[in-house]
C-alpha positions as CSV (number, residue, x, y, z in Angstrom):
1,M,0.0,-0.1,0.1
2,K,2.9,2.2,0.9
3,L,4.7,1.8,-2.1
4,M,1.7,2.4,-4.3
5,L,1.1,5.7,-2.3
6,A,4.3,6.9,-3.2
7,T,4.2,5.7,-6.7
8,F,1.0,7.7,-7.1
9,F,2.3,10.9,-5.3
10,T,5.3,11.2,-7.6
11,A,3.4,10.4,-10.9
12,V,1.2,13.3,-10.1
13,T,3.6,15.5,-8.4
14,L,6.2,15.7,-11.3
15,P,4.1,16.6,-14.0
16,C,2.9,19.8,-11.9
17,L,6.5,20.5,-10.9
18,A,7.3,20.7,-14.9
19,D,4.2,22.9,-15.4
20,L,5.0,25.9,-12.7
21,P,5.8,29.1,-14.6
22,I,9.3,30.4,-14.7
23,M,9.6,33.8,-12.7
24,Q,11.1,37.0,-13.7
25,D,13.7,36.9,-11.1
26,E,14.9,33.3,-12.2
27,L,15.1,34.5,-15.7
28,V,17.2,37.4,-14.6
29,R,19.6,35.3,-12.6
30,R,19.8,33.1,-15.6
31,T,20.7,35.3,-18.0
32,Q,23.1,37.7,-15.5
33,E,24.8,34.1,-15.0
34,L,25.6,34.1,-19.0
35,Y,26.8,37.2,-19.1
36,D,29.1,36.4,-16.0
37,A,30.7,33.8,-18.2
38,L,31.7,35.7,-20.9
39,V,34.8,37.0,-19.6
40,P,36.3,33.7,-18.5
41,G,35.4,32.3,-21.6
42,N,33.0,29.8,-19.6
43,Q,30.6,28.2,-22.4
44,A,29.0,25.6,-19.6
45,P,26.1,28.2,-19.1
46,W,25.4,29.2,-22.8
47,K,25.3,25.2,-23.5
48,K,22.7,24.9,-20.7
49,Y,20.6,27.6,-21.1
50,F,20.4,27.6,-25.2
51,A,18.1,25.3,-26.8
52,D,20.1,23.5,-29.6
53,D,17.9,25.1,-32.3
54,C,18.0,28.7,-31.1
55,I,18.5,31.5,-33.2
56,F,20.8,34.0,-31.6
57,A,21.3,37.9,-33.6
58,D,23.8,40.0,-31.8
59,E,24.1,43.7,-32.0
60,K,26.6,43.9,-34.8
61,G,23.9,41.9,-37.3
62,R,25.7,38.5,-37.1
63,L,23.0,35.4,-37.0
64,F,24.2,32.5,-35.1
65,D,22.9,28.9,-34.6
66,K,23.7,27.4,-31.3
67,P,27.2,25.6,-32.4
68,K,28.7,28.8,-33.9
69,L,27.4,30.9,-30.4
70,I,29.1,28.6,-28.3
71,A,32.3,28.9,-30.3
72,D,32.2,32.6,-30.1
73,I,32.5,32.2,-26.2
74,K,36.0,32.6,-25.6
75,S,38.0,34.4,-22.6
76,L,39.0,37.9,-23.2
77,P,42.8,38.1,-23.5
78,T,45.5,39.8,-21.5
79,G,45.5,43.6,-20.5
80,Y,41.3,43.2,-21.0
81,S,38.6,42.9,-18.3
82,G,34.8,43.7,-18.2
83,T,31.4,43.5,-16.9
84,I,27.8,43.4,-18.2
85,K,24.9,44.2,-15.7
86,I,21.0,43.8,-16.5
87,E,19.0,46.9,-15.8
88,N,15.2,47.4,-16.5
89,A,14.0,44.1,-17.2
90,Q,10.8,43.3,-17.9
91,S,8.9,40.2,-18.5
92,R,5.9,38.7,-20.0
93,I,5.1,34.9,-19.0
94,I,2.3,33.1,-20.8
95,G,2.2,29.3,-20.6
96,N,5.2,27.6,-21.8
97,T,6.8,30.9,-23.6
98,A,8.2,33.6,-21.6
99,I,10.1,36.9,-23.0
100,L,12.6,38.9,-21.0
101,S,13.3,42.2,-22.4
102,Y,15.7,44.1,-20.7
103,D,19.1,46.5,-20.9
104,A,23.0,45.7,-20.5
105,D,25.2,47.9,-19.1
106,E,28.6,46.8,-20.2
107,T,31.9,48.2,-18.9
108,E,35.2,47.3,-20.5
109,T,38.8,47.9,-19.7
110,I,41.7,47.7,-22.3
111,F,45.1,48.1,-21.1
112,G,44.0,50.5,-18.2
113,Q,41.1,52.5,-20.5
114,N,37.4,52.2,-19.8
115,L,34.7,51.9,-22.2
116,K,30.9,51.9,-21.9
117,A,28.3,50.8,-23.9
118,R,24.6,49.8,-23.6
119,Y,22.6,47.2,-25.5
120,H,18.9,46.2,-25.2
121,I,18.3,42.7,-26.0
122,T,15.1,40.6,-25.8
123,D,15.2,36.8,-24.9
124,T,12.5,34.2,-25.8
125,W,12.4,31.2,-23.6
126,L,10.7,28.1,-23.8
127,E,9.8,25.3,-21.8
128,R,10.1,21.9,-22.9
129,N,9.9,18.7,-21.3
130,G,10.4,20.8,-17.9
131,N,13.3,22.7,-19.2
132,W,13.2,26.4,-19.7
133,Q,15.8,27.4,-22.5
134,I,16.4,30.5,-24.9
135,I,14.9,29.5,-28.4
136,A,15.6,33.3,-29.7
137,S,17.5,36.1,-28.7
138,Q,18.2,39.8,-30.3
139,A,20.4,42.4,-29.2
140,H,20.4,46.2,-30.1
141,R,23.2,48.8,-29.5
142,Y,22.1,52.2,-28.0
143,Y,24.2,55.0,-29.7
144,E,24.4,57.7,-27.4
145,D,26.8,60.8,-28.0
146,P,29.7,61.0,-25.6
147,A,30.4,63.9,-23.3
148,V,31.7,66.6,-25.3
149,G,35.4,66.5,-24.9
150,K,38.0,69.1,-23.7
151,G,41.0,69.8,-25.7
152,D,44.6,71.2,-25.4
153,P,44.6,74.7,-27.4
154,K,48.3,74.2,-27.7
155,K,47.3,70.9,-30.5
156,F,44.8,72.6,-32.0
157,A,47.2,74.4,-35.1
158,A,47.5,70.6,-36.2
159,Y,44.0,70.6,-36.8
160,I,43.2,73.7,-38.4
161,G,42.9,73.9,-42.3
162,T,40.0,72.9,-45.0
163,Y,39.3,69.5,-45.6
164,E,37.7,68.1,-49.2
165,L,35.4,65.6,-48.6
166,A,34.0,65.6,-51.6
167,P,33.8,67.8,-55.1
168,G,32.6,71.0,-53.7
169,Q,32.0,70.0,-50.3
170,T,34.9,71.2,-48.0
171,R,34.8,72.1,-44.3
172,S,37.2,74.1,-42.4
173,V,38.8,73.7,-38.8
174,I,38.8,76.9,-37.1
175,T,39.8,78.0,-33.8
176,E,37.8,80.6,-31.5
177,G,39.4,80.9,-27.8
178,D,39.9,77.9,-26.6
179,K,37.4,76.1,-28.8
180,L,38.1,74.2,-31.8
181,L,35.6,74.6,-35.1
182,V,34.5,72.7,-38.0
183,T,32.2,75.3,-40.7
184,E,30.5,73.9,-43.3
185,R,30.2,75.5,-46.6
186,Q,29.8,75.0,-50.5
187,E,31.9,75.8,-53.1
188,G,30.9,79.3,-54.4
189,A,29.4,80.5,-50.7
190,T,30.5,83.8,-49.8
191,A,30.1,82.9,-45.8
192,P,30.5,80.0,-43.6
193,G,27.8,77.8,-43.0
194,N,26.7,76.2,-39.8
195,V,29.8,75.5,-37.1
196,R,30.0,72.5,-34.6
197,N,32.3,71.9,-32.1
198,F,35.3,69.6,-33.6
199,L,36.1,67.7,-31.1
200,S,32.1,66.7,-29.9
201,E,31.9,65.8,-33.6
202,R,35.1,63.6,-33.8
203,R,34.3,62.1,-30.4
204,R,30.9,61.1,-31.6
205,R,32.2,58.9,-34.4
206,Q,34.4,56.6,-31.9
207,D,32.8,53.4,-31.1
208,S,33.2,51.2,-27.9
209,L,34.3,47.6,-28.0
210,S,31.7,44.5,-27.3
211,L,32.7,41.9,-24.8
212,R,31.3,39.5,-27.3
């Protein structure tokens, strides 16, 4: 009788446990575990939490299946370190499907120089046979203007001059007090056009590195 009851309760309990929905806190915990594994190149969490038939699209527009994704997880080289922290997580959990959407705040140090970048990522988790795994992931990069740089006026002379971008399209770099400015003008114009801070425009085109 006791054996029959134990068998009965086991048969009832296991399916019920498998049907329990996953919670947002657990999704965030698992996702943070994935990012914490990037610096040392630990592939184990990525093998565990990504489905064999997953689709992974990164912020560079690259598309990966699981074998390619796992092969891309490598430890950072000597002189590199960094972290990625999850922020502003939101989720929608319906039946055996869970969507986790969040910001990833990246800080990377390369030979003492600090770089920062932010991404927005949406992961779709699917429960099959009691196991929750990511079936699809899509990442986007936030492109934000950096803080205006402060240049050394003693070095401005190296930038002063006229630059031709295309036939009839030139830009003149000039100084005004402690500012380095760029003027826009077209061929035949008698007065300078828009004036912008040169250092700000130059830094705007700089791009940070990704841990991936």
